[in-house]
Backbone as CSV, one residue per row, in Angstrom:
resi,resn,N_x,N_y,N_z,CA_x,CA_y,CA_z,C_x,C_y,C_z
1,MET,0.911,-1.158,0.103,0.114,0.091,-0.336,1.056,1.373,-0.121
2,SER,0.990,2.268,-0.814,1.481,3.212,-1.330,0.748,4.288,-1.037
3,ARG,1.553,5.438,-0.349,0.658,6.507,-0.291,1.397,7.704,-0.992
4,GLU,0.285,8.348,-1.357,0.941,9.757,-2.006,1.873,11.179,-1.066
5,PRO,2.838,11.341,-1.347,3.620,12.584,-0.268,2.713,13.597,-0.068
6,LEU,2.460,14.056,1.447,1.910,15.534,1.696,2.311,16.593,0.502
7,SER,1.897,17.056,0.147,2.063,18.399,-0.761,2.737,19.300,0.121
8,HIS,4.000,20.159,-0.350,4.413,21.444,0.844,3.493,22.311,1.309
9,ASP,2.587,22.789,0.156,1.670,23.432,0.843,0.645,22.966,1.939
10,LEU,0.171,21.755,2.283,-0.601,21.401,3.264,0.869,21.191,4.128
11,ILE,1.452,20.910,4.159,2.824,21.045,5.439,2.956,22.536,5.804
12,ASP,2.606,23.037,5.077,3.033,24.243,5.435,2.212,25.292,6.055
13,ARG,0.620,24.951,5.910,-0.324,25.720,6.377,-0.696,24.986,7.817
14,GLU,-0.008,23.325,8.116,-0.333,22.805,8.924,0.770,23.287,10.106
15,PHE,2.060,23.545,9.605,3.113,24.272,10.326,2.376,25.617,11.067
16,VAL,1.997,26.508,10.185,2.103,27.580,10.307,0.669,27.691,11.172
17,SER,-0.836,26.694,11.615,-1.780,26.382,12.011,-1.671,26.025,13.727
18,ARG,-0.376,25.066,13.753,0.248,24.865,15.601,1.379,25.830,15.723
19,ALA,1.964,26.916,15.097,2.396,27.852,15.534,1.830,28.843,16.204
20,ARG,0.290,29.435,14.895,-0.592,29.982,15.635,-0.796,29.526,17.152
21,GLN,-1.401,27.974,17.050,-1.685,27.492,18.511,-0.845,27.941,19.182
22,GLN,0.454,27.330,19.216,1.241,27.767,20.581,1.689,28.746,21.173
23,ALA,1.663,30.079,19.910,1.597,31.374,20.086,0.223,31.432,21.021
24,ALA,-0.851,31.307,20.600,-1.993,31.337,21.393,-1.820,31.190,22.942
25,LEU,-1.717,29.676,22.931,-1.467,28.858,24.168,0.081,29.625,25.032
26,ALA,0.705,30.400,24.865,1.610,31.054,25.221,1.229,32.428,25.725
27,GLU,0.386,33.282,24.728,0.015,34.096,25.573,-1.403,34.036,26.561
28,LEU,-1.925,32.885,26.362,-3.324,32.877,27.093,-2.233,32.558,28.527
29,SER,-1.323,31.988,28.721,-0.489,31.555,29.936,-0.129,32.834,30.614
30,GLN,0.344,33.988,29.473,0.732,35.182,30.267,-0.642,35.952,30.856
31,ARG,-1.332,35.629,30.033,-2.393,36.661,30.872,-2.921,35.745,32.241
32,ALA,-2.599,34.409,32.074,-3.093,33.872,33.498,-2.548,34.547,34.386
33,LEU,-0.752,34.285,34.183,0.060,34.668,35.691,0.022,36.274,36.160
34,ALA,-0.951,36.935,34.807,-0.488,38.299,34.996,-1.624,38.972,36.484
35,GLY,-2.431,38.204,36.105,-3.548,38.912,37.058,-4.675,37.926,37.733
36,PRO,-5.507,38.123,38.989,-6.494,37.180,39.461,-7.796,37.141,38.800
37,ASP,-8.164,38.108,37.739,-9.138,38.054,37.832,-9.815,36.952,36.553
38,LEU,-10.148,35.854,37.171,-10.895,34.727,36.268,-11.965,35.355,35.282
39,GLY,-12.709,36.191,35.441,-13.858,36.673,34.440,-13.025,37.134,33.205
40,ARG,-12.085,37.773,33.617,-11.286,38.771,32.107,-10.935,37.237,31.504
41,LEU,-10.125,36.758,32.284,-8.883,35.646,31.851,-9.834,34.477,30.852
42,PHE,-10.957,34.612,31.555,-12.297,33.463,30.366,-12.355,34.011,29.310
43,ASP,-12.708,35.197,29.626,-13.111,36.506,27.936,-11.945,36.299,27.313
44,ASP,-10.557,36.524,27.600,-9.546,36.595,26.811,-9.822,35.220,26.344
45,ALA,-9.745,34.069,26.746,-9.319,32.859,26.568,-10.572,32.284,25.269
46,VAL,-11.733,32.820,25.573,-12.716,32.298,24.379,-12.034,33.558,23.203
47,GLY,-11.762,34.714,23.414,-11.690,35.229,21.883,-10.478,34.653,21.675
48,LEU,-9.540,34.268,22.240,-8.102,34.175,21.508,-8.685,32.760,21.411
49,VAL,-9.111,31.751,21.818,-9.308,30.261,20.832,-10.291,30.721,19.807
50,ALA,-11.205,31.317,19.891,-12.691,31.539,18.247,-10.886,31.892,17.229
51,GLU,-10.475,33.119,17.881,-9.392,33.706,16.706,-8.671,32.895,15.861
52,THR,-7.871,31.883,17.388,-6.904,30.936,16.722,-7.404,29.929,16.010
53,LEU,-8.539,29.272,16.364,-9.204,28.291,15.443,-9.907,28.622,14.036
54,GLN,-10.537,30.185,14.208,-10.753,30.748,13.101,-12.554,30.366,12.967
55,VAL,-13.084,30.476,14.659,-14.540,29.967,14.390,-15.704,31.189,14.865
56,LYS,-16.842,31.157,14.624,-17.521,32.140,14.846,-17.911,32.313,16.436
57,PHE,-18.023,30.963,16.675,-18.507,31.080,18.462,-17.474,30.157,19.062
58,CYS,-17.631,30.503,20.150,-16.704,29.700,21.173,-17.230,29.832,22.662
59,GLU,-17.538,29.004,23.837,-18.208,28.929,24.450,-17.424,28.561,26.118
60,LEU,-17.341,28.918,27.179,-16.919,28.311,28.321,-17.623,28.382,29.216
61,LEU,-18.295,27.016,29.768,-19.664,26.454,30.435,-19.224,26.368,31.850
62,GLU,-19.301,26.283,32.389,-19.248,26.147,33.917,-20.541,25.396,34.693
63,LEU,-20.294,24.608,35.603,-21.001,23.477,36.015,-22.158,24.155,37.104
64,LEU,-23.210,24.441,37.206,-23.687,25.093,38.167,-23.679,24.185,39.386
65,PRO,-23.521,24.263,41.015,-23.585,23.970,41.964,-24.493,22.740,42.039
66,ALA,-25.845,23.209,41.512,-26.919,21.836,41.716,-26.415,20.530,40.958
67,GLY,-25.485,21.040,39.535,-25.125,19.682,38.733,-25.605,19.587,37.890
68,ASP,-26.955,20.337,37.776,-28.190,20.238,36.772,-28.366,20.840,35.541
69,ALA,-27.131,21.772,35.293,-26.992,22.631,34.470,-25.667,23.243,34.193
70,PHE,-25.448,23.897,33.115,-24.316,24.686,32.536,-24.951,26.244,32.714
71,ILE,-23.340,27.192,32.909,-24.384,28.474,32.529,-23.365,28.680,31.857
72,LEU,-23.263,29.547,30.672,-22.585,30.189,29.647,-21.661,31.227,30.236
73,ARG,-20.616,30.909,30.959,-19.640,31.746,31.759,-18.898,32.945,30.765
74,ALA,-18.255,32.519,29.746,-17.838,33.311,29.031,-17.991,32.573,27.274
75,GLY,-18.224,33.699,26.225,-18.204,32.966,25.149,-17.973,34.050,24.038
76,CYS,-17.616,33.922,22.526,-17.944,34.928,22.037,-18.752,34.536,20.519
77,GLY,-19.541,35.422,19.907,-20.171,35.062,18.872,-22.136,35.080,19.490
78,TRP,-22.182,34.961,20.633,-23.442,35.067,20.914,-24.048,35.684,21.407
79,LYS,-25.467,35.862,21.041,-26.238,37.234,21.839,-26.132,37.759,22.558
80,ASP,-25.993,39.483,22.408,-25.714,40.200,23.485,-26.742,39.321,24.840
81,GLY,-26.323,39.564,26.282,-26.795,38.765,27.169,-26.812,37.676,27.806
82,ALA,-26.208,36.395,26.442,-26.410,35.361,26.578,-25.127,35.115,27.607
83,VAL,-24.115,35.787,27.871,-22.921,35.353,28.593,-23.786,35.626,30.492
84,GLY,-23.411,34.579,30.718,-23.940,34.707,32.250,-25.174,34.477,32.385
85,ASN,-25.927,34.461,31.760,-27.448,34.100,31.738,-27.907,32.402,30.863
86,ALA,-27.218,32.292,30.149,-27.756,31.515,29.203,-27.395,29.981,30.108
87,LYS,-28.285,29.127,30.006,-28.041,27.306,31.023,-28.437,26.315,29.585
88,VAL,-27.202,25.343,29.772,-27.253,24.488,29.037,-27.506,23.122,29.778
89,SER,-27.981,22.180,29.559,-28.910,20.958,30.331,-26.922,20.293,30.568
90,ALA,-27.291,19.579,31.879,-26.242,18.656,32.327,-26.885,17.395,32.047
91,GLY,-27.800,17.602,31.519,-28.125,16.173,31.479,-27.508,15.080,30.861
92,ARG,-27.242,13.693,30.932,-26.121,12.419,30.423,-26.460,12.897,28.901
93,ASP,-27.891,13.089,28.128,-27.567,12.973,27.001,-27.247,14.620,26.324
94,SER,-26.535,15.432,27.071,-26.241,16.467,26.597,-24.793,16.819,25.988
95,GLN,-24.499,16.940,25.398,-22.942,17.243,24.497,-22.209,17.920,25.742
96,ALA,-22.944,18.785,26.288,-22.085,19.179,27.045,-21.655,18.438,28.228
97,ALA,-22.658,17.764,28.861,-22.282,16.625,29.585,-21.155,15.523,29.203
98,THR,-21.265,15.016,28.281,-20.618,14.125,27.678,-19.508,14.654,28.094
99,HIS,-18.737,15.437,27.477,-17.813,16.218,27.015,-16.861,16.894,28.527
100,TYR,-17.891,17.061,29.652,-17.461,17.435,30.896,-17.060,16.244,31.712
101,SER,-17.817,14.819,31.077,-17.527,13.825,32.031,-16.552,13.030,31.268
102,GLN,-15.857,13.501,29.943,-14.550,12.313,29.479,-13.734,13.924,29.068
103,GLY,-13.474,15.155,30.326,-12.418,15.818,30.156,-12.194,16.177,29.157
104,VAL,-12.660,16.390,28.003,-12.584,17.199,26.297,-13.401,18.222,26.616
105,ALA,-12.531,19.285,25.898,-13.125,20.520,25.544,-13.129,20.465,23.980
106,SER,-14.199,20.847,23.470,-14.728,20.989,22.106,-15.127,22.805,21.818
């Protein structure tokens, strides 16, 4: 079984993408060390992740104390007023709960 060699263009794009991700992680790490304001750090994180991955929407959900729902703690691309108010079910059939239980970021 032979495989076609990867094109230089594809390799270059992958390299640039990985370098952008590494730079974003380094920047976020510096911001985390700079101050104790978690709300601002979460806002910075979702913005940086969305920019780095070139996506319209990004969210950071927090499991509420009752364990039955997540609240949108930080996000970008969502309607005004959603952050801090929008809730997502934590039921076992929800995508958020599945990812939470598996320790997966999506």
